[in-house]
C-alpha positions, -999 to 999 in steps of 0.1 A, spaced: 335 -403 -525 350 -435 -511 390 -449 -522 405 -485 -513 441 -484 -514 455 -519 -527 494 -516 -524 501 -491 -553 465 -491 -567 438 -467 -557 398 -475 -567 379 -450 -562 337 -450 -562 310 -424 -557 286 -420 -527 267 -446 -541 290 -473 -540 295 -474 -579 332 -476 -595 347 -444 -612 366 -452 -644 402 -446 -639 403 -422 -671 379 -400 -654 402 -397 -621 434 -396 -651 412 -369 -667 405 -351 -634 443 -354 -619 455 -336 -653 430 -310 -654 442 -300 -614 481 -300 -622 477 -283 -654 454 -254 -639 476 -255 -604 514 -257 -623 504 -250 -659 547 -239 -659 566 -268 -675 601 -277 -657 630 -290 -673 606 -293 -708 584 -316 -686 550 -313 -703 535 -348 -700 513 -375 -684 520 -407 -677 489 -430 -680 483 -468 -680 485 -484 -711 452 -494 -707 432 -460 -709 413 -450 -737 421 -426 -762 404 -400 -744 426 -399 -716 455 -386 -742 434 -362 -764 418 -340 -735 455 -340 -719 468 -327 -749 439 -300 -753 452 -287 -719 489 -285 -729 500 -322 -721 
């Protein structure tokens, strides 16, 4: 896996140099945080994501409890 940083953005590529969708990365990060930090602090239970993301991110994070 490769990561390219461009200021405040990051682009991920697999072992073959193919681009990994940001939606997949957001889902993976959501899974990690809801699994390892299930307690909600100050009622916070959401995940911020880019408005250009697909509805699948909202649906997936909701299933995780977000």
